[in-house]
MMTF fields as JSON, N, C-alpha, C and O atoms, coordinates in Angstrom:
{
  "mmtfVersion": "1.0.0",
  "mmtfProducer": "UNKNOWN",
  "numBonds": 283,
  "numAtoms": 284,
  "numGroups": 71,
  "numChains": 1,
  "numModels": 1,
  "chainsPerModel": [1],
  "groupsPerChain": [71],
  "chainIdList": ["A"],
  "bondAtomList": [4, 2, 8, 6, 12, 10, 16, 14, 20, 18, 24, 22, 28, 26, 32, 30, 36, 34, 40, 38, 44, 42, 48, 46, 52, 50, 56, 54, 60, 58, 64, 62, 68, 66, 72, 70, 76, 74, 80, 78, 84, 82, 88, 86, 92, 90, 96, 94, 100, 98, 104, 102, 108, 106, 112, 110, 116, 114, 120, 118, 124, 122, 128, 126, 132, 130, 136, 134, 140, 138, 144, 142, 148, 146, 152, 150, 156, 154, 160, 158, 164, 162, 168, 166, 172, 170, 176, 174, 180, 178, 184, 182, 188, 186, 192, 190, 196, 194, 200, 198, 204, 202, 208, 206, 212, 210, 216, 214, 220, 218, 224, 222, 228, 226, 232, 230, 236, 234, 240, 238, 244, 242, 248, 246, 252, 250, 256, 254, 260, 258, 264, 262, 268, 266, 272, 270, 276, 274, 280, 278],
  "bondOrderList": [1, 1, 1, 1, 1, 1, 1, 1, 1, 1, 1, 1, 1, 1, 1, 1, 1, 1, 1, 1, 1, 1, 1, 1, 1, 1, 1, 1, 1, 1, 1, 1, 1, 1, 1, 1, 1, 1, 1, 1, 1, 1, 1, 1, 1, 1, 1, 1, 1, 1, 1, 1, 1, 1, 1, 1, 1, 1, 1, 1, 1, 1, 1, 1, 1, 1, 1, 1, 1, 1],
  "groupList": [{"groupName": "MET", "atomNameList": ["N", "CA", "C", "O"], "elementList": ["N", "C", "C", "O"], "formalChargeList": [0, 0, 0, 0], "bondAtomList": [1, 0, 2, 1, 3, 2], "bondOrderList": [1, 1, 2], "singleLetterCode": "M", "chemCompType": "L-PEPTIDE LINKING"}, {"groupName": "LYS", "atomNameList": ["N", "CA", "C", "O"], "elementList": ["N", "C", "C", "O"], "formalChargeList": [0, 0, 0, 0], "bondAtomList": [1, 0, 2, 1, 3, 2], "bondOrderList": [1, 1, 2], "singleLetterCode": "K", "chemCompType": "L-PEPTIDE LINKING"}, {"groupName": "ILE", "atomNameList": ["N", "CA", "C", "O"], "elementList": ["N", "C", "C", "O"], "formalChargeList": [0, 0, 0, 0], "bondAtomList": [1, 0, 2, 1, 3, 2], "bondOrderList": [1, 1, 2], "singleLetterCode": "I", "chemCompType": "L-PEPTIDE LINKING"}, {"groupName": "THR", "atomNameList": ["N", "CA", "C", "O"], "elementList": ["N", "C", "C", "O"], "formalChargeList": [0, 0, 0, 0], "bondAtomList": [1, 0, 2, 1, 3, 2], "bondOrderList": [1, 1, 2], "singleLetterCode": "T", "chemCompType": "L-PEPTIDE LINKING"}, {"groupName": "LEU", "atomNameList": ["N", "CA", "C", "O"], "elementList": ["N", "C", "C", "O"], "formalChargeList": [0, 0, 0, 0], "bondAtomList": [1, 0, 2, 1, 3, 2], "bondOrderList": [1, 1, 2], "singleLetterCode": "L", "chemCompType": "L-PEPTIDE LINKING"}, {"groupName": "ARG", "atomNameList": ["N", "CA", "C", "O"], "elementList": ["N", "C", "C", "O"], "formalChargeList": [0, 0, 0, 0], "bondAtomList": [1, 0, 2, 1, 3, 2], "bondOrderList": [1, 1, 2], "singleLetterCode": "R", "chemCompType": "L-PEPTIDE LINKING"}, {"groupName": "VAL", "atomNameList": ["N", "CA", "C", "O"], "elementList": ["N", "C", "C", "O"], "formalChargeList": [0, 0, 0, 0], "bondAtomList": [1, 0, 2, 1, 3, 2], "bondOrderList": [1, 1, 2], "singleLetterCode": "V", "chemCompType": "L-PEPTIDE LINKING"}, {"groupName": "GLY", "atomNameList": ["N", "CA", "C", "O"], "elementList": ["N", "C", "C", "O"], "formalChargeList": [0, 0, 0, 0], "bondAtomList": [1, 0, 2, 1, 3, 2], "bondOrderList": [1, 1, 2], "singleLetterCode": "G", "chemCompType": "PEPTIDE LINKING"}, {"groupName": "ASN", "atomNameList": ["N", "CA", "C", "O"], "elementList": ["N", "C", "C", "O"], "formalChargeList": [0, 0, 0, 0], "bondAtomList": [1, 0, 2, 1, 3, 2], "bondOrderList": [1, 1, 2], "singleLetterCode": "N", "chemCompType": "L-PEPTIDE LINKING"}, {"groupName": "PHE", "atomNameList": ["N", "CA", "C", "O"], "elementList": ["N", "C", "C", "O"], "formalChargeList": [0, 0, 0, 0], "bondAtomList": [1, 0, 2, 1, 3, 2], "bondOrderList": [1, 1, 2], "singleLetterCode": "F", "chemCompType": "L-PEPTIDE LINKING"}, {"groupName": "GLU", "atomNameList": ["N", "CA", "C", "O"], "elementList": ["N", "C", "C", "O"], "formalChargeList": [0, 0, 0, 0], "bondAtomList": [1, 0, 2, 1, 3, 2], "bondOrderList": [1, 1, 2], "singleLetterCode": "E", "chemCompType": "L-PEPTIDE LINKING"}, {"groupName": "TYR", "atomNameList": ["N", "CA", "C", "O"], "elementList": ["N", "C", "C", "O"], "formalChargeList": [0, 0, 0, 0], "bondAtomList": [1, 0, 2, 1, 3, 2], "bondOrderList": [1, 1, 2], "singleLetterCode": "Y", "chemCompType": "L-PEPTIDE LINKING"}, {"groupName": "PRO", "atomNameList": ["N", "CA", "C", "O"], "elementList": ["N", "C", "C", "O"], "formalChargeList": [0, 0, 0, 0], "bondAtomList": [1, 0, 2, 1, 3, 2], "bondOrderList": [1, 1, 2], "singleLetterCode": "P", "chemCompType": "L-PEPTIDE LINKING"}, {"groupName": "ASP", "atomNameList": ["N", "CA", "C", "O"], "elementList": ["N", "C", "C", "O"], "formalChargeList": [0, 0, 0, 0], "bondAtomList": [1, 0, 2, 1, 3, 2], "bondOrderList": [1, 1, 2], "singleLetterCode": "D", "chemCompType": "L-PEPTIDE LINKING"}, {"groupName": "SER", "atomNameList": ["N", "CA", "C", "O"], "elementList": ["N", "C", "C", "O"], "formalChargeList": [0, 0, 0, 0], "bondAtomList": [1, 0, 2, 1, 3, 2], "bondOrderList": [1, 1, 2], "singleLetterCode": "S", "chemCompType": "L-PEPTIDE LINKING"}, {"groupName": "GLN", "atomNameList": ["N", "CA", "C", "O"], "elementList": ["N", "C", "C", "O"], "formalChargeList": [0, 0, 0, 0], "bondAtomList": [1, 0, 2, 1, 3, 2], "bondOrderList": [1, 1, 2], "singleLetterCode": "Q", "chemCompType": "L-PEPTIDE LINKING"}, {"groupName": "TRP", "atomNameList": ["N", "CA", "C", "O"], "elementList": ["N", "C", "C", "O"], "formalChargeList": [0, 0, 0, 0], "bondAtomList": [1, 0, 2, 1, 3, 2], "bondOrderList": [1, 1, 2], "singleLetterCode": "W", "chemCompType": "L-PEPTIDE LINKING"}, {"groupName": "ALA", "atomNameList": ["N", "CA", "C", "O"], "elementList": ["N", "C", "C", "O"], "formalChargeList": [0, 0, 0, 0], "bondAtomList": [1, 0, 2, 1, 3, 2], "bondOrderList": [1, 1, 2], "singleLetterCode": "A", "chemCompType": "L-PEPTIDE LINKING"}],
  "groupTypeList": [0, 1, 2, 3, 4, 5, 1, 6, 7, 8, 6, 9, 10, 6, 11, 6, 12, 1, 1, 13, 4, 10, 10, 1, 6, 6, 14, 0, 15, 8, 12, 7, 4, 16, 7, 7, 16, 2, 17, 4, 7, 8, 7, 16, 5, 9, 10, 4, 12, 17, 0, 17, 12, 13, 3, 12, 4, 12, 4, 3, 6, 10, 17, 5, 1, 4, 17, 10, 13, 13, 14],
  "groupIdList": [1, 2, 3, 4, 5, 6, 7, 8, 9, 10, 11, 12, 13, 14, 15, 16, 17, 18, 19, 20, 21, 22, 23, 24, 25, 26, 27, 28, 29, 30, 31, 32, 33, 34, 35, 36, 37, 38, 39, 40, 41, 42, 43, 44, 45, 46, 47, 48, 49, 50, 51, 52, 53, 54, 55, 56, 57, 58, 59, 60, 61, 62, 63, 64, 65, 66, 67, 68, 69, 70, 71],
  "secStructList": [7, 3, 3, 3, 3, 3, 3, 3, 6, 6, 3, 3, 3, 3, 3, 3, 4, 4, 4, 6, 3, 3, 3, 3, 3, 3, 3, 3, 1, 1, 6, 6, 1, 6, 6, 1, 3, 3, 3, 3, 6, 6, 1, 7, 3, 3, 3, 7, 7, 7, 7, 7, 6, 6, 7, 7, 1, 1, 3, 3, 3, 3, 7, 3, 3, 3, 7, 6, 6, 7, 7],
  "xCoordList": [14.35, 14.321, 12.874, 12.204, 12.411, 11.05, 11.023, 11.856, 10.034, 9.819, 8.324, 7.494, 8.0, 6.605, 6.336, 7.045, 5.303, 4.903, 3.647, 2.757, 3.588, 2.376, 2.245, 3.2, 1.06, 0.81, 0.325, -0.63, 0.994, 0.628, 0.276, 1.158, -0.999, -1.447, -1.219, -1.757, -0.422, -0.09, 1.315, 1.808, 1.957, 3.351, 3.431, 2.81, 4.211, 4.481, 5.714, 6.676, 5.68, 6.823, 7.145, 6.266, 8.419, 8.896, 9.596, 10.358, 9.325, 10.046, 10.78, 10.184, 12.083, 12.919, 13.273, 14.163, 12.569, 12.778, 14.211, 14.713, 14.874, 16.235, 17.22, 18.206, 16.95, 17.843, 17.254, 17.893, 16.034, 15.309, 15.342, 15.689, 14.969, 15.045, 13.664, 12.915, 13.329, 12.08, 12.416, 13.043, 11.995, 12.304, 11.092, 10.232, 11.031, 9.985, 10.389, 11.571, 9.38, 9.599, 9.698, 8.768, 10.837, 11.045, 10.764, 10.492, 10.827, 10.454, 10.088, 10.471, 9.33, 8.912, 8.79, 8.49, 9.028, 8.973, 7.55, 7.305, 6.616, 5.213, 4.359, 4.552, 3.428, 2.578, 1.713, 1.283, 1.455, 0.662, 1.466, 0.919, 2.753, 3.66, 4.131, 5.329, 3.242, 3.572, 4.187, 3.863, 5.092, 5.651, 6.833, 7.24, 7.383, 8.542, 9.442, 9.309, 10.351, 11.254, 10.745, 9.987, 11.19, 10.969, 12.318, 13.201, 12.485, 13.703, 13.348, 12.354, 14.173, 13.957, 14.81, 15.726, 14.506, 15.225, 16.706, 17.495, 17.097, 18.504, 19.267, 20.452, 18.6, 19.258, 19.04, 19.359, 18.505, 18.239, 17.114, 16.209, 17.185, 16.116, 15.698, 16.523, 14.396, 13.82, 12.938, 12.256, 12.953, 12.03, 10.857, 11.038, 9.646, 8.444, 7.748, 7.854, 7.033, 6.273, 5.075, 4.611, 4.591, 3.393, 2.173, 1.986, 1.359, 0.142, -0.933, -0.645, -2.152, -3.268, -3.078, -2.608, -3.436, -3.27, -4.024, -3.623, -5.115, -5.914, -5.555, -6.362, -4.365, -3.916, -3.876, -3.247, -4.544, -4.585, -3.224, -2.489, -2.92, -1.695, -2.076, -3.177, -1.253, 0.13, 0.192, -0.735, 1.336, 1.534, 3.021, 3.849, 3.357, 4.736, 4.905, 4.124, 5.938, 6.207, 7.677, 8.509, 7.98, 9.359, 9.79, 9.217, 10.793, 11.276, 12.766, 13.493, 13.199, 14.623, 15.324, 14.926, 16.378, 17.167, 18.032, 18.753, 17.958, 18.717, 20.033, 20.136, 21.023, 22.293, 22.083, 21.08, 23.004, 22.881, 22.679, 21.979, 23.28, 23.203, 22.187, 22.108, 21.39, 20.343, 19.12, 18.826, 18.401, 17.155, 16.044, 14.906],
  "yCoordList": [-1.736, -0.562, -0.363, -1.32, 0.84, 1.135, 1.219, 1.876, 0.529, 0.588, 0.771, 0.373, 1.371, 1.548, 0.689, 0.77, -0.134, -1.01, -0.452, 0.059, -0.556, -0.192, -1.1, -1.767, -1.121, -1.933, -1.023, -0.266, -1.109, -0.332, -1.333, -1.984, -1.453, -2.487, -3.849, -4.137, -4.692, -6.005, -6.052, -7.129, -4.901, -4.835, -4.205, -3.176, -4.841, -4.257, -3.376, -3.715, -2.245, -1.341, -1.057, -1.091, -0.776, -0.472, 0.873, 1.173, 1.679, 2.94, 2.856, 2.535, 3.147, 3.139, 4.602, 5.168, 5.218, 6.645, 7.013, 8.048, 6.199, 6.524, 6.634, 7.366, 5.907, 5.902, 6.651, 6.753, 7.181, 7.824, 6.933, 7.372, 5.668, 4.649, 4.093, 3.759, 3.995, 3.371, 2.282, 2.547, 1.052, -0.094, -1.003, -1.038, -1.732, -2.735, -4.034, -4.368, -4.764, -6.095, -7.042, -7.137, -7.75, -8.638, -10.099, -10.901, -10.453, -11.807, -11.786, -10.882, -12.813, -12.907, -14.371, -15.23, -14.635, -16.002, -16.534, -17.672, -15.718, -16.125, -15.359, -14.154, -16.014, -15.308, -14.227, -13.29, -14.353, -13.359, -12.199, -11.357, -12.126, -11.04, -11.12, -10.996, -11.32, -11.192, -12.46, -13.577, -12.251, -13.355, -14.056, -15.122, -13.494, -14.078, -12.978, -11.826, -13.31, -12.294, -11.777, -12.444, -10.574, -9.992, -9.545, -9.172, -9.58, -9.111, -7.915, -7.932, -6.884, -5.673, -5.696, -6.508, -4.817, -4.732, -4.432, -4.789, -3.779, -3.446, -4.553, -4.392, -5.683, -6.805, -6.872, -7.885, -5.816, -5.842, -6.814, -7.003, -7.442, -8.337, -7.945, -7.562, -8.051, -7.718, -8.851, -9.499, -9.091, -10.022, -9.209, -8.278, -9.568, -8.829, -9.485, -10.696, -8.69, -9.273, -10.078, -9.876, -10.989, -11.757, -10.865, -10.279, -10.767, -9.959, -10.665, -11.597, -10.221, -10.797, -10.535, -9.462, -11.496, -11.311, -10.117, -9.557, -9.723, -8.604, -7.271, -6.341, -7.161, -5.91, -4.828, -5.016, -3.691, -2.638, -1.948, -1.729, -1.62, -0.895, 0.464, 0.586, 1.494, 1.492, 1.372, 1.744, 0.832, 0.589, 0.672, 0.145, 1.334, 1.385, 0.34, 0.281, -0.491, -1.567, -1.558, -0.952, -2.235, -2.463, -3.779, -4.824, -3.745, -4.941, -5.1, -4.12, -6.339, -6.614, -6.805, -7.637, -6.019, -6.151, -7.387, -7.55, -8.256, -9.506, -9.34, -8.556, -10.094, -10.12, -10.797, -11.481, -10.612, -11.16, -12.675, -13.192, -13.405, -14.861, -15.432, -16.654, -14.606, -15.093, -15.515, -14.939, -16.527, -16.93, -16.989, -17.309],
  "zCoordList": [-18.855, -19.696, -20.147, -20.535, -20.095, -20.549, -22.076, -22.702, -22.651, -24.089, -24.337, -23.519, -25.459, -25.849, -27.068, -28.071, -26.971, -28.073, -28.717, -28.037, -30.033, -30.758, -31.958, -32.355, -32.533, -33.714, -34.832, -34.664, -35.966, -37.145, -38.235, -38.795, -38.531, -39.465, -38.833, -37.764, -39.487, -38.948, -38.351, -38.015, -38.218, -37.769, -36.381, -36.116, -35.497, -34.185, -34.287, -34.977, -33.598, -33.528, -32.074, -31.213, -31.808, -30.462, -30.496, -31.415, -29.477, -29.286, -27.962, -26.934, -27.985, -26.784, -26.486, -27.122, -25.509, -25.254, -24.858, -25.295, -24.048, -23.604, -24.761, -24.678, -25.833, -26.995, -28.179, -29.226, -28.025, -29.118, -30.36, -31.456, -30.153, -31.186, -31.475, -30.557, -32.747, -33.165, -34.172, -35.198, -33.875, -34.73, -34.859, -33.978, -35.952, -36.151, -35.47, -35.384, -34.988, -34.442, -35.633, -36.434, -35.749, -36.889, -36.548, -37.441, -35.26, -34.848, -33.375, -32.633, -32.964, -31.572, -31.181, -32.01, -29.911, -29.405, -29.39, -29.789, -28.933, -28.813, -29.812, -29.977, -30.481, -31.439, -30.785, -31.457, -29.483, -28.777, -28.236, -27.524, -28.553, -28.166, -26.728, -26.475, -25.787, -24.363, -23.767, -24.169, -22.788, -22.031, -22.679, -22.218, -23.716, -24.394, -24.908, -24.495, -25.796, -26.338, -27.69, -28.394, -28.017, -29.337, -29.873, -29.101, -31.172, -31.828, -32.704, -33.43, -32.622, -33.413, -34.676, -34.806, -35.581, -36.844, -36.698, -37.572, -35.607, -35.402, -34.672, -34.38, -34.371, -33.706, -32.207, -31.586, -31.613, -30.172, -29.883, -30.696, -28.681, -28.241, -26.83, -26.001, -26.579, -25.283, -24.799, -25.592, -23.491, -22.873, -22.343, -21.558, -22.782, -22.408, -21.228, -21.036, -20.433, -19.324, -19.842, -20.964, -19.006, -19.356, -19.16, -18.093, -20.18, -20.128, -20.945, -21.696, -20.794, -21.55, -23.046, -23.426, -23.895, -25.343, -25.911, -26.931, -25.254, -25.773, -25.113, -25.136, -24.529, -23.922, -24.998, -26.039, -24.755, -25.783, -25.958, -24.995, -27.192, -27.541, -28.088, -28.625, -27.994, -27.505, -25.985, -25.266, -25.523, -24.104, -23.792, -24.535, -22.692, -22.212, -21.129, -20.18, -21.277, -20.325, -19.934, -20.608, -18.842, -18.429, -19.062, -18.755, -19.944, -20.641, -20.366, -20.204, -20.317, -20.075, -21.406, -22.221, -21.614, -22.851, -22.716, -21.731, -23.711, -23.702, -24.459, -25.402, -24.022, -24.736, -26.08, -26.286, -26.973, -28.336, -28.341, -29.211, -27.379, -27.402, -26.434, -26.315, -25.72, -24.825, -25.621, -26.668, -25.123, -25.779, -24.757, -25.101]
}
């Protein structure tokens, strides 16, 4: 699923165009954001591709939506 990531201040936000949904990232597997999962405020989780830590945002990426019990 395509999602757009951006950073506002110290907070990461995700926009999901197919669902017209904008949510804050509430937790992440890796402190550098990339290559692990992120959890959104609504409970959704996505696995992000591995990218360089200094990748500029905003950026649209292909992310895999994880089931509630996947880690």
